[in-house]
C-alpha positions as CSV (number, residue, x, y, z in Angstrom):
1,X,80.5,33.8,178.8
2,X,82.9,35.0,175.7
3,X,84.9,33.1,173.5
4,X,87.9,35.0,172.4
5,X,89.5,33.6,169.2
6,X,93.8,33.7,170.2
7,X,96.2,34.3,167.2
8,X,98.0,31.7,168.4
9,X,96.4,29.1,170.7
10,X,93.0,29.7,168.7
11,X,89.5,29.8,170.3
12,X,89.7,30.1,174.3
13,X,87.7,31.3,177.3
14,X,87.9,35.0,178.3
15,X,88.8,33.7,181.7
16,X,92.4,32.9,180.4
17,X,92.5,36.7,179.1
18,X,93.1,39.9,180.8
19,X,91.9,43.5,178.8
20,X,94.2,45.8,177.9
21,X,92.1,48.4,177.3
22,X,91.8,50.9,174.2
23,X,94.3,49.9,171.1
24,X,94.6,52.7,169.5
25,X,95.4,54.9,172.5
26,X,98.9,57.0,172.2
27,X,101.4,58.5,174.6
28,X,101.4,62.4,174.4
29,X,104.2,63.2,172.1
30,X,105.6,66.0,174.7
31,X,104.5,64.4,178.1
32,X,106.5,67.3,179.9
33,X,104.4,69.9,178.2
34,X,101.2,68.4,180.1
35,X,99.7,69.5,183.0
36,X,97.7,67.5,185.7
37,X,94.3,67.6,184.6
38,X,95.9,66.6,180.7
39,X,97.5,63.4,182.5
40,X,94.2,62.4,184.1
41,X,92.8,62.7,181.0
42,X,95.0,60.5,179.1
43,X,95.1,58.2,182.1
44,X,91.6,57.7,183.3
45,X,89.0,58.8,180.7
46,X,88.1,56.4,178.0
47,X,86.2,57.3,175.1
48,X,83.6,54.1,175.8
49,X,82.1,54.2,171.9
50,X,79.2,52.3,171.0
51,X,79.9,49.5,168.3
52,X,82.9,48.5,167.0
53,X,86.6,49.2,169.3
54,X,90.2,47.8,168.6
55,X,91.1,46.9,172.3
56,X,94.6,45.0,173.5
57,X,94.5,41.6,175.2
58,X,96.7,39.7,176.8
59,X,96.6,35.7,176.8
60,X,98.0,35.5,180.5
61,X,96.5,31.5,180.9
62,X,98.1,30.6,177.7
63,X,100.9,31.9,175.2
64,X,101.2,34.8,177.3
65,X,101.4,37.2,174.6
66,X,99.7,40.3,173.7
67,X,97.4,40.5,170.6
68,X,94.9,43.2,169.4
69,X,91.2,41.9,168.4
70,X,87.9,43.9,167.7
71,X,85.2,43.8,169.5
72,X,81.4,45.3,169.1
73,X,80.3,46.8,172.4
74,X,76.7,46.3,171.4
75,X,76.9,42.4,170.7
76,X,80.1,41.4,171.6
77,X,81.0,40.0,168.3
78,X,84.6,39.3,168.0
79,X,87.4,39.5,165.4
80,X,91.0,39.1,165.5
81,X,93.1,42.1,163.7
82,X,95.9,41.2,161.6
């Protein structure tokens, strides 16, 4: 079980949160220009790196706010990004 440090509520159980995926993904600059394959890649394909990743998390059973944290995918070490 992970203990996630919510920047608004403090340390909480992971069951209170929902992951919102990669924090550094951005919507395409010109979405009209993308073909179907490019949209599939944008919507469904993830980098899945080994090591530190920045992720969006939603504290749905607490303050109900979104925040970004950095999590190491190997050790699950977590730190909140200011």
